[in-house]
Jmol script that loads the backbone (N, CA, C; Angstrom):
load data "model"
ATOM      1  N   MET A   1       1.144 -18.061  -7.890  1.00  0.00           N
ATOM      2  CA  MET A   1       1.937 -17.017  -7.286  1.00  0.00           C
ATOM      3  C   MET A   1       0.995 -16.095  -6.502  1.00  0.00           C
ATOM      4  N   ARG A   2       1.410 -15.678  -5.357  1.00  0.00           N
ATOM      5  CA  ARG A   2       0.609 -14.786  -4.529  1.00  0.00           C
ATOM      6  C   ARG A   2       0.807 -13.346  -4.973  1.00  0.00           C
ATOM      7  N   PHE A   3      -0.013 -12.460  -4.434  1.00  0.00           N
ATOM      8  CA  PHE A   3       0.161 -11.037  -4.718  1.00  0.00           C
ATOM      9  C   PHE A   3       0.160 -10.254  -3.415  1.00  0.00           C
ATOM     10  N   ARG A   4       0.818  -9.110  -3.472  1.00  0.00           N
ATOM     11  CA  ARG A   4       0.879  -8.181  -2.340  1.00  0.00           C
ATOM     12  C   ARG A   4       0.502  -6.802  -2.870  1.00  0.00           C
ATOM     13  N   VAL A   5      -0.368  -6.123  -2.165  1.00  0.00           N
ATOM     14  CA  VAL A   5      -0.850  -4.814  -2.589  1.00  0.00           C
ATOM     15  C   VAL A   5      -0.129  -3.740  -1.766  1.00  0.00           C
ATOM     16  N   THR A   6       0.512  -2.804  -2.454  1.00  0.00           N
ATOM     17  CA  THR A   6       1.240  -1.737  -1.761  1.00  0.00           C
ATOM     18  C   THR A   6       0.269  -0.731  -1.146  1.00  0.00           C
ATOM     19  N   ARG A   7       0.781   0.076  -0.240  1.00  0.00           N
ATOM     20  CA  ARG A   7      -0.023   1.136   0.381  1.00  0.00           C
ATOM     21  C   ARG A   7      -0.551   2.111  -0.671  1.00  0.00           C
ATOM     22  N   ASN A   8       0.296   2.436  -1.653  1.00  0.00           N
ATOM     23  CA  ASN A   8      -0.149   3.341  -2.722  1.00  0.00           C
ATOM     24  C   ASN A   8      -1.352   2.759  -3.451  1.00  0.00           C
ATOM     25  N   ALA A   9      -1.289   1.492  -3.791  1.00  0.00           N
ATOM     26  CA  ALA A   9      -2.387   0.856  -4.528  1.00  0.00           C
ATOM     27  C   ALA A   9      -3.658   0.792  -3.668  1.00  0.00           C
ATOM     28  N   ILE A  10      -3.512   0.525  -2.388  1.00  0.00           N
ATOM     29  CA  ILE A  10      -4.675   0.513  -1.491  1.00  0.00           C
ATOM     30  C   ILE A  10      -5.299   1.900  -1.434  1.00  0.00           C
ATOM     31  N   ARG A  11      -4.466   2.916  -1.314  1.00  0.00           N
ATOM     32  CA  ARG A  11      -4.966   4.291  -1.294  1.00  0.00           C
ATOM     33  C   ARG A  11      -5.693   4.621  -2.605  1.00  0.00           C
ATOM     34  N   GLU A  12      -5.141   4.190  -3.719  1.00  0.00           N
ATOM     35  CA  GLU A  12      -5.756   4.457  -5.024  1.00  0.00           C
ATOM     36  C   GLU A  12      -7.087   3.721  -5.174  1.00  0.00           C
ATOM     37  N   LEU A  13      -7.170   2.505  -4.668  1.00  0.00           N
ATOM     38  CA  LEU A  13      -8.448   1.781  -4.680  1.00  0.00           C
ATOM     39  C   LEU A  13      -9.488   2.509  -3.832  1.00  0.00           C
ATOM     40  N   ASP A  14      -9.070   3.020  -2.681  1.00  0.00           N
ATOM     41  CA  ASP A  14      -9.974   3.797  -1.826  1.00  0.00           C
ATOM     42  C   ASP A  14     -10.470   5.049  -2.555  1.00  0.00           C
ATOM     43  N   GLU A  15      -9.562   5.718  -3.262  1.00  0.00           N
ATOM     44  CA  GLU A  15      -9.938   6.919  -4.011  1.00  0.00           C
ATOM     45  C   GLU A  15     -10.916   6.588  -5.134  1.00  0.00           C
ATOM     46  N   ILE A  16     -10.687   5.480  -5.826  1.00  0.00           N
ATOM     47  CA  ILE A  16     -11.591   5.032  -6.888  1.00  0.00           C
ATOM     48  C   ILE A  16     -12.972   4.763  -6.292  1.00  0.00           C
ATOM     49  N   PHE A  17     -13.001   4.059  -5.164  1.00  0.00           N
ATOM     50  CA  PHE A  17     -14.272   3.750  -4.514  1.00  0.00           C
ATOM     51  C   PHE A  17     -15.019   5.032  -4.137  1.00  0.00           C
ATOM     52  N   LEU A  18     -14.329   5.944  -3.483  1.00  0.00           N
ATOM     53  CA  LEU A  18     -14.981   7.183  -3.036  1.00  0.00           C
ATOM     54  C   LEU A  18     -15.490   8.011  -4.216  1.00  0.00           C
ATOM     55  N   TYR A  19     -14.709   8.079  -5.273  1.00  0.00           N
ATOM     56  CA  TYR A  19     -15.128   8.828  -6.451  1.00  0.00           C
ATOM     57  C   TYR A  19     -16.425   8.256  -7.020  1.00  0.00           C
ATOM     58  N   TRP A  20     -16.449   6.940  -7.242  1.00  0.00           N
ATOM     59  CA  TRP A  20     -17.619   6.320  -7.867  1.00  0.00           C
ATOM     60  C   TRP A  20     -18.797   6.216  -6.907  1.00  0.00           C
ATOM     61  N   ALA A  21     -18.537   6.086  -5.622  1.00  0.00           N
ATOM     62  CA  ALA A  21     -19.635   6.076  -4.653  1.00  0.00           C
ATOM     63  C   ALA A  21     -20.352   7.417  -4.673  1.00  0.00           C
ATOM     64  N   GLY A  22     -19.598   8.501  -4.815  1.00  0.00           N
ATOM     65  CA  GLY A  22     -20.184   9.823  -4.878  1.00  0.00           C
ATOM     66  C   GLY A  22     -20.930  10.094  -6.168  1.00  0.00           C
ATOM     67  N   ARG A  23     -20.472   9.509  -7.260  1.00  0.00           N
ATOM     68  CA  ARG A  23     -21.080   9.755  -8.569  1.00  0.00           C
ATOM     69  C   ARG A  23     -22.209   8.783  -8.904  1.00  0.00           C
ATOM     70  N   ALA A  24     -22.023   7.510  -8.545  1.00  0.00           N
ATOM     71  CA  ALA A  24     -22.971   6.481  -9.009  1.00  0.00           C
ATOM     72  C   ALA A  24     -23.531   5.618  -7.890  1.00  0.00           C
ATOM     73  N   GLY A  25     -23.058   5.803  -6.670  1.00  0.00           N
ATOM     74  CA  GLY A  25     -23.560   5.028  -5.549  1.00  0.00           C
ATOM     75  C   GLY A  25     -22.579   3.966  -5.076  1.00  0.00           C
ATOM     76  N   VAL A  26     -22.788   3.531  -3.846  1.00  0.00           N
ATOM     77  CA  VAL A  26     -21.885   2.570  -3.198  1.00  0.00           C
ATOM     78  C   VAL A  26     -21.888   1.227  -3.929  1.00  0.00           C
ATOM     79  N   LYS A  27     -23.042   0.782  -4.390  1.00  0.00           N
ATOM     80  CA  LYS A  27     -23.133  -0.514  -5.065  1.00  0.00           C
ATOM     81  C   LYS A  27     -22.273  -0.541  -6.335  1.00  0.00           C
ATOM     82  N   VAL A  28     -22.344   0.510  -7.113  1.00  0.00           N
ATOM     83  CA  VAL A  28     -21.545   0.598  -8.339  1.00  0.00           C
ATOM     84  C   VAL A  28     -20.062   0.656  -7.995  1.00  0.00           C
ATOM     85  N   ALA A  29     -19.707   1.475  -7.016  1.00  0.00           N
ATOM     86  CA  ALA A  29     -18.307   1.610  -6.601  1.00  0.00           C
ATOM     87  C   ALA A  29     -17.758   0.277  -6.107  1.00  0.00           C
ATOM     88  N   ASP A  30     -18.555  -0.429  -5.335  1.00  0.00           N
ATOM     89  CA  ASP A  30     -18.148  -1.731  -4.803  1.00  0.00           C
ATOM     90  C   ASP A  30     -17.881  -2.725  -5.937  1.00  0.00           C
ATOM     91  N   LYS A  31     -18.776  -2.779  -6.911  1.00  0.00           N
ATOM     92  CA  LYS A  31     -18.608  -3.695  -8.045  1.00  0.00           C
ATOM     93  C   LYS A  31     -17.357  -3.358  -8.849  1.00  0.00           C
ATOM     94  N   LEU A  32     -17.096  -2.081  -9.047  1.00  0.00           N
ATOM     95  CA  LEU A  32     -15.931  -1.661  -9.808  1.00  0.00           C
ATOM     96  C   LEU A  32     -14.638  -2.054  -9.107  1.00  0.00           C
ATOM     97  N   VAL A  33     -14.550  -1.741  -7.822  1.00  0.00           N
ATOM     98  CA  VAL A  33     -13.337  -2.083  -7.069  1.00  0.00           C
ATOM     99  C   VAL A  33     -13.166  -3.599  -7.011  1.00  0.00           C
ATOM    100  N   ASP A  34     -14.249  -4.342  -6.814  1.00  0.00           N
ATOM    101  CA  ASP A  34     -14.164  -5.805  -6.811  1.00  0.00           C
ATOM    102  C   ASP A  34     -13.633  -6.331  -8.147  1.00  0.00           C
ATOM    103  N   ALA A  35     -14.089  -5.746  -9.254  1.00  0.00           N
ATOM    104  CA  ALA A  35     -13.641  -6.180 -10.584  1.00  0.00           C
ATOM    105  C   ALA A  35     -12.143  -5.926 -10.765  1.00  0.00           C
ATOM    106  N   ILE A  36     -11.663  -4.820 -10.231  1.00  0.00           N
ATOM    107  CA  ILE A  36     -10.225  -4.531 -10.312  1.00  0.00           C
ATOM    108  C   ILE A  36      -9.446  -5.527  -9.464  1.00  0.00           C
ATOM    109  N   VAL A  37      -9.890  -5.736  -8.231  1.00  0.00           N
ATOM    110  CA  VAL A  37      -9.180  -6.620  -7.294  1.00  0.00           C
ATOM    111  C   VAL A  37      -9.170  -8.065  -7.798  1.00  0.00           C
ATOM    112  N   GLU A  38     -10.217  -8.491  -8.487  1.00  0.00           N
ATOM    113  CA  GLU A  38     -10.242  -9.844  -9.062  1.00  0.00           C
ATOM    114  C   GLU A  38      -9.069 -10.073 -10.014  1.00  0.00           C
ATOM    115  N   GLN A  39      -8.636  -9.023 -10.669  1.00  0.00           N
ATOM    116  CA  GLN A  39      -7.521  -9.159 -11.612  1.00  0.00           C
ATOM    117  C   GLN A  39      -6.199  -9.447 -10.897  1.00  0.00           C
ATOM    118  N   PHE A  40      -6.094  -9.111  -9.623  1.00  0.00           N
ATOM    119  CA  PHE A  40      -4.855  -9.370  -8.887  1.00  0.00           C
ATOM    120  C   PHE A  40      -4.550 -10.866  -8.848  1.00  0.00           C
ATOM    121  N   ALA A  41      -5.568 -11.686  -8.571  1.00  0.00           N
ATOM    122  CA  ALA A  41      -5.366 -13.138  -8.530  1.00  0.00           C
ATOM    123  C   ALA A  41      -4.998 -13.659  -9.916  1.00  0.00           C
ATOM    124  N   PHE A  42      -5.644 -13.114 -10.955  1.00  0.00           N
ATOM    125  CA  PHE A  42      -5.317 -13.515 -12.324  1.00  0.00           C
ATOM    126  C   PHE A  42      -3.843 -13.206 -12.619  1.00  0.00           C
ATOM    127  N   LEU A  43      -3.401 -12.017 -12.229  1.00  0.00           N
ATOM    128  CA  LEU A  43      -1.999 -11.647 -12.449  1.00  0.00           C
ATOM    129  C   LEU A  43      -1.048 -12.538 -11.651  1.00  0.00           C
ATOM    130  N   GLY A  44      -1.505 -12.985 -10.485  1.00  0.00           N
ATOM    131  CA  GLY A  44      -0.699 -13.916  -9.703  1.00  0.00           C
ATOM    132  C   GLY A  44      -0.497 -15.232 -10.440  1.00  0.00           C
ATOM    133  N   GLU A  45      -1.517 -15.662 -11.181  1.00  0.00           N
ATOM    134  CA  GLU A  45      -1.417 -16.905 -11.947  1.00  0.00           C
ATOM    135  C   GLU A  45      -0.664 -16.726 -13.261  1.00  0.00           C
ATOM    136  N   PHE A  46      -0.818 -15.548 -13.865  1.00  0.00           N
ATOM    137  CA  PHE A  46      -0.209 -15.284 -15.170  1.00  0.00           C
ATOM    138  C   PHE A  46       0.561 -13.961 -15.124  1.00  0.00           C
ATOM    139  N   PRO A  47       1.666 -13.935 -14.389  1.00  0.00           N
ATOM    140  CA  PRO A  47       2.364 -12.671 -14.150  1.00  0.00           C
ATOM    141  C   PRO A  47       3.004 -12.030 -15.384  1.00  0.00           C
ATOM    142  N   ASN A  48       3.201 -12.788 -16.438  1.00  0.00           N
ATOM    143  CA  ASN A  48       3.831 -12.226 -17.629  1.00  0.00           C
ATOM    144  C   ASN A  48       2.832 -11.731 -18.664  1.00  0.00           C
ATOM    145  N   CYS A  49       1.549 -11.760 -18.338  1.00  0.00           N
ATOM    146  CA  CYS A  49       0.541 -11.396 -19.337  1.00  0.00           C
ATOM    147  C   CYS A  49       0.432  -9.895 -19.552  1.00  0.00           C
ATOM    148  N   GLY A  50       0.884  -9.091 -18.630  1.00  0.00           N
ATOM    149  CA  GLY A  50       0.790  -7.637 -18.779  1.00  0.00           C
ATOM    150  C   GLY A  50       1.839  -7.091 -19.731  1.00  0.00           C
ATOM    151  N   ARG A  51       1.619  -5.862 -20.141  1.00  0.00           N
ATOM    152  CA  ARG A  51       2.542  -5.172 -21.043  1.00  0.00           C
ATOM    153  C   ARG A  51       3.739  -4.659 -20.248  1.00  0.00           C
ATOM    154  N   SER A  52       4.924  -4.850 -20.787  1.00  0.00           N
ATOM    155  CA  SER A  52       6.127  -4.356 -20.137  1.00  0.00           C
ATOM    156  C   SER A  52       6.141  -2.828 -20.153  1.00  0.00           C
ATOM    157  N   CYS A  53       6.462  -2.249 -18.998  1.00  0.00           N
ATOM    158  CA  CYS A  53       6.540  -0.792 -18.849  1.00  0.00           C
ATOM    159  C   CYS A  53       7.882  -0.432 -18.229  1.00  0.00           C
ATOM    160  N   GLY A  54       8.939  -0.960 -18.804  1.00  0.00           N
ATOM    161  CA  GLY A  54      10.274  -0.732 -18.277  1.00  0.00           C
ATOM    162  C   GLY A  54      10.661   0.728 -18.182  1.00  0.00           C
ATOM    163  N   GLU A  55      10.001   1.588 -18.978  1.00  0.00           N
ATOM    164  CA  GLU A  55      10.290   3.020 -18.914  1.00  0.00           C
ATOM    165  C   GLU A  55       9.846   3.628 -17.583  1.00  0.00           C
ATOM    166  N   LEU A  56       8.964   2.926 -16.862  1.00  0.00           N
ATOM    167  CA  LEU A  56       8.484   3.415 -15.564  1.00  0.00           C
ATOM    168  C   LEU A  56       9.295   2.861 -14.400  1.00  0.00           C
ATOM    169  N   GLY A  57      10.048   1.826 -14.650  1.00  0.00           N
ATOM    170  CA  GLY A  57      10.867   1.224 -13.608  1.00  0.00           C
ATOM    171  C   GLY A  57      11.216  -0.198 -13.980  1.00  0.00           C
ATOM    172  N   PRO A  58      12.264  -0.738 -13.385  1.00  0.00           N
ATOM    173  CA  PRO A  58      12.685  -2.095 -13.721  1.00  0.00           C
ATOM    174  C   PRO A  58      11.604  -3.125 -13.392  1.00  0.00           C
ATOM    175  N   GLY A  59      11.253  -3.931 -14.372  1.00  0.00           N
ATOM    176  CA  GLY A  59      10.304  -5.014 -14.167  1.00  0.00           C
ATOM    177  C   GLY A  59       8.847  -4.598 -14.072  1.00  0.00           C
ATOM    178  N   VAL A  60       8.541  -3.324 -14.235  1.00  0.00           N
ATOM    179  CA  VAL A  60       7.156  -2.869 -14.125  1.00  0.00           C
ATOM    180  C   VAL A  60       6.353  -3.305 -15.343  1.00  0.00           C
ATOM    181  N   ARG A  61       5.139  -3.807 -15.087  1.00  0.00           N
ATOM    182  CA  ARG A  61       4.226  -4.228 -16.139  1.00  0.00           C
ATOM    183  C   ARG A  61       2.861  -3.605 -15.855  1.00  0.00           C
ATOM    184  N   SER A  62       2.011  -3.528 -16.882  1.00  0.00           N
ATOM    185  CA  SER A  62       0.660  -3.027 -16.677  1.00  0.00           C
ATOM    186  C   SER A  62      -0.338  -3.999 -17.278  1.00  0.00           C
ATOM    187  N   PHE A  63      -1.546  -3.986 -16.704  1.00  0.00           N
ATOM    188  CA  PHE A  63      -2.608  -4.865 -17.169  1.00  0.00           C
ATOM    189  C   PHE A  63      -3.932  -4.112 -17.019  1.00  0.00           C
ATOM    190  N   PRO A  64      -4.782  -4.153 -18.060  1.00  0.00           N
ATOM    191  CA  PRO A  64      -6.038  -3.413 -17.984  1.00  0.00           C
ATOM    192  C   PRO A  64      -7.072  -4.092 -17.086  1.00  0.00           C
ATOM    193  N   ALA A  65      -7.841  -3.255 -16.406  1.00  0.00           N
ATOM    194  CA  ALA A  65      -8.986  -3.713 -15.614  1.00  0.00           C
ATOM    195  C   ALA A  65     -10.093  -2.713 -15.893  1.00  0.00           C
ATOM    196  N   GLY A  66     -10.878  -2.976 -16.925  1.00  0.00           N
ATOM    197  CA  GLY A  66     -11.877  -2.012 -17.359  1.00  0.00           C
ATOM    198  C   GLY A  66     -11.174  -0.779 -17.892  1.00  0.00           C
ATOM    199  N   LYS A  67     -11.543   0.382 -17.368  1.00  0.00           N
ATOM    200  CA  LYS A  67     -10.926   1.636 -17.805  1.00  0.00           C
ATOM    201  C   LYS A  67      -9.698   1.997 -16.976  1.00  0.00           C
ATOM    202  N   TYR A  68      -9.277   1.091 -16.113  1.00  0.00           N
ATOM    203  CA  TYR A  68      -8.125   1.329 -15.249  1.00  0.00           C
ATOM    204  C   TYR A  68      -6.959   0.455 -15.678  1.00  0.00           C
ATOM    205  N   LEU A  69      -5.768   0.876 -15.272  1.00  0.00           N
ATOM    206  CA  LEU A  69      -4.564   0.090 -15.515  1.00  0.00           C
ATOM    207  C   LEU A  69      -3.955  -0.278 -14.177  1.00  0.00           C
ATOM    208  N   ILE A  70      -3.636  -1.554 -14.039  1.00  0.00           N
ATOM    209  CA  ILE A  70      -2.964  -2.059 -12.838  1.00  0.00           C
ATOM    210  C   ILE A  70      -1.478  -2.133 -13.160  1.00  0.00           C
ATOM    211  N   TYR A  71      -0.667  -1.498 -12.346  1.00  0.00           N
ATOM    212  CA  TYR A  71       0.786  -1.570 -12.499  1.00  0.00           C
ATOM    213  C   TYR A  71       1.322  -2.510 -11.427  1.00  0.00           C
ATOM    214  N   TYR A  72       2.187  -3.420 -11.856  1.00  0.00           N
ATOM    215  CA  TYR A  72       2.707  -4.423 -10.924  1.00  0.00           C
ATOM    216  C   TYR A  72       4.122  -4.820 -11.311  1.00  0.00           C
ATOM    217  N   ARG A  73       4.763  -5.522 -10.385  1.00  0.00           N
ATOM    218  CA  ARG A  73       6.126  -6.027 -10.603  1.00  0.00           C
ATOM    219  C   ARG A  73       6.176  -7.456 -10.089  1.00  0.00           C
ATOM    220  N   LYS A  74       6.761  -8.314 -10.874  1.00  0.00           N
ATOM    221  CA  LYS A  74       6.896  -9.729 -10.508  1.00  0.00           C
ATOM    222  C   LYS A  74       8.143  -9.917  -9.646  1.00  0.00           C
ATOM    223  N   GLY A  75       7.942 -10.574  -8.499  1.00  0.00           N
ATOM    224  CA  GLY A  75       9.060 -10.935  -7.640  1.00  0.00           C
ATOM    225  C   GLY A  75       9.324 -12.430  -7.736  1.00  0.00           C
ATOM    226  N   ARG A  76      10.080 -12.955  -6.808  1.00  0.00           N
ATOM    227  CA  ARG A  76      10.383 -14.396  -6.829  1.00  0.00           C
ATOM    228  C   ARG A  76       9.147 -15.243  -6.564  1.00  0.00           C
ATOM    229  N   SER A  77       8.402 -14.905  -5.529  1.00  0.00           N
ATOM    230  CA  SER A  77       7.253 -15.735  -5.173  1.00  0.00           C
ATOM    231  C   SER A  77       5.940 -14.959  -5.112  1.00  0.00           C
ATOM    232  N   THR A  78       6.004 -13.650  -5.343  1.00  0.00           N
ATOM    233  CA  THR A  78       4.790 -12.832  -5.315  1.00  0.00           C
ATOM    234  C   THR A  78       4.852 -11.790  -6.427  1.00  0.00           C
ATOM    235  N   ILE A  79       3.686 -11.259  -6.746  1.00  0.00           N
ATOM    236  CA  ILE A  79       3.688 -10.060  -7.567  1.00  0.00           C
ATOM    237  C   ILE A  79       3.275  -8.922  -6.648  1.00  0.00           C
ATOM    238  N   GLU A  80       3.831  -7.774  -6.908  1.00  0.00           N
ATOM    239  CA  GLU A  80       3.570  -6.599  -6.090  1.00  0.00           C
ATOM    240  C   GLU A  80       2.699  -5.640  -6.906  1.00  0.00           C
ATOM    241  N   ILE A  81       1.503  -5.382  -6.414  1.00  0.00           N
ATOM    242  CA  ILE A  81       0.599  -4.440  -7.065  1.00  0.00           C
ATOM    243  C   ILE A  81       1.054  -3.040  -6.652  1.00  0.00           C
ATOM    244  N   LEU A  82       1.542  -2.266  -7.613  1.00  0.00           N
ATOM    245  CA  LEU A  82       2.146  -0.972  -7.315  1.00  0.00           C
ATOM    246  C   LEU A  82       1.152   0.185  -7.346  1.00  0.00           C
ATOM    247  N   HIS A  83       0.344   0.241  -8.418  1.00  0.00           N
ATOM    248  CA  HIS A  83      -0.571   1.370  -8.617  1.00  0.00           C
ATOM    249  C   HIS A  83      -1.774   0.919  -9.430  1.00  0.00           C
ATOM    250  N   ILE A  84      -2.856   1.695  -9.322  1.00  0.00           N
ATOM    251  CA  ILE A  84      -4.036   1.536 -10.175  1.00  0.00           C
ATOM    252  C   ILE A  84      -4.443   2.939 -10.605  1.00  0.00           C
ATOM    253  N   PHE A  85      -4.370   3.208 -11.913  1.00  0.00           N
ATOM    254  CA  PHE A  85      -4.703   4.523 -12.449  1.00  0.00           C
ATOM    255  C   PHE A  85      -5.744   4.393 -13.546  1.00  0.00           C
ATOM    256  N   HIS A  86      -6.574   5.417 -13.688  1.00  0.00           N
ATOM    257  CA  HIS A  86      -7.520   5.473 -14.802  1.00  0.00           C
ATOM    258  C   HIS A  86      -6.718   5.598 -16.096  1.00  0.00           C
ATOM    259  N   GLY A  87      -7.149   4.907 -17.128  1.00  0.00           N
ATOM    260  CA  GLY A  87      -6.429   4.885 -18.393  1.00  0.00           C
ATOM    261  C   GLY A  87      -6.321   6.229 -19.077  1.00  0.00           C
ATOM    262  N   ALA A  88      -7.199   7.191 -18.755  1.00  0.00           N
ATOM    263  CA  ALA A  88      -7.167   8.504 -19.393  1.00  0.00           C
ATOM    264  C   ALA A  88      -6.111   9.429 -18.781  1.00  0.00           C
ATOM    265  N   ARG A  89      -5.563   9.043 -17.656  1.00  0.00           N
ATOM    266  CA  ARG A  89      -4.545   9.886 -17.009  1.00  0.00           C
ATOM    267  C   ARG A  89      -3.229   9.794 -17.760  1.00  0.00           C
ATOM    268  N   ASP A  90      -2.393  10.791 -17.563  1.00  0.00           N
ATOM    269  CA  ASP A  90      -1.022  10.737 -18.057  1.00  0.00           C
ATOM    270  C   ASP A  90      -0.300   9.717 -17.170  1.00  0.00           C
ATOM    271  N   GLN A  91      -0.086   8.543 -17.700  1.00  0.00           N
ATOM    272  CA  GLN A  91       0.407   7.424 -16.888  1.00  0.00           C
ATOM    273  C   GLN A  91       1.794   7.681 -16.305  1.00  0.00           C
ATOM    274  N   ARG A  92       2.690   8.238 -17.093  1.00  0.00           N
ATOM    275  CA  ARG A  92       4.045   8.477 -16.592  1.00  0.00           C
ATOM    276  C   ARG A  92       4.032   9.434 -15.402  1.00  0.00           C
ATOM    277  N   SER A  93       3.331  10.559 -15.519  1.00  0.00           N
ATOM    278  CA  SER A  93       3.328  11.528 -14.407  1.00  0.00           C
ATOM    279  C   SER A  93       2.556  10.965 -13.206  1.00  0.00           C
ATOM    280  N   ALA A  94       1.502  10.210 -13.444  1.00  0.00           N
ATOM    281  CA  ALA A  94       0.760   9.595 -12.337  1.00  0.00           C
ATOM    282  C   ALA A  94       1.652   8.596 -11.603  1.00  0.00           C
ATOM    283  N   PHE A  95       2.409   7.816 -12.360  1.00  0.00           N
ATOM    284  CA  PHE A  95       3.293   6.811 -11.759  1.00  0.00           C
ATOM    285  C   PHE A  95       4.383   7.501 -10.947  1.00  0.00           C
ATOM    286  N   GLU A  96       4.934   8.564 -11.494  1.00  0.00           N
ATOM    287  CA  GLU A  96       6.013   9.278 -10.793  1.00  0.00           C
ATOM    288  C   GLU A  96       5.511   9.963  -9.522  1.00  0.00           C
ATOM    289  N   ARG A  97       4.277  10.470  -9.556  1.00  0.00           N
ATOM    290  CA  ARG A  97       3.696  11.138  -8.376  1.00  0.00           C
ATOM    291  C   ARG A  97       3.231  10.137  -7.329  1.00  0.00           C
ATOM    292  N   GLY A  98       2.792   8.948  -7.818  1.00  0.00           N
ATOM    293  CA  GLY A  98       2.184   7.951  -6.939  1.00  0.00           C
ATOM    294  C   GLY A  98       3.097   7.439  -5.919  1.00  0.00           C
TER     295      GLY A  98
END
end "model"
wireframe off; spacefill off
backbone 0.3
color backbone group
């Protein structure tokens, strides 16, 4: 199954990169974002492996990527990557604001 990354998720990946590039350098930020993005293909192959998060929306699931959570929804032929948030954030309010 293929995956599609929403504008919100792209923006969040950019924010993650900029945050870590400023704190730990571009190389570290690049590796972190790459590790998160690698999980997208895994989710495309195993779309039901994430935890159901129906309280956030119909069909929404989450899957960990290090200290981050990837929120996605399974469609007919693709999964849609909705958001990527740090696990320490209030997930419900982050999802609603995102």
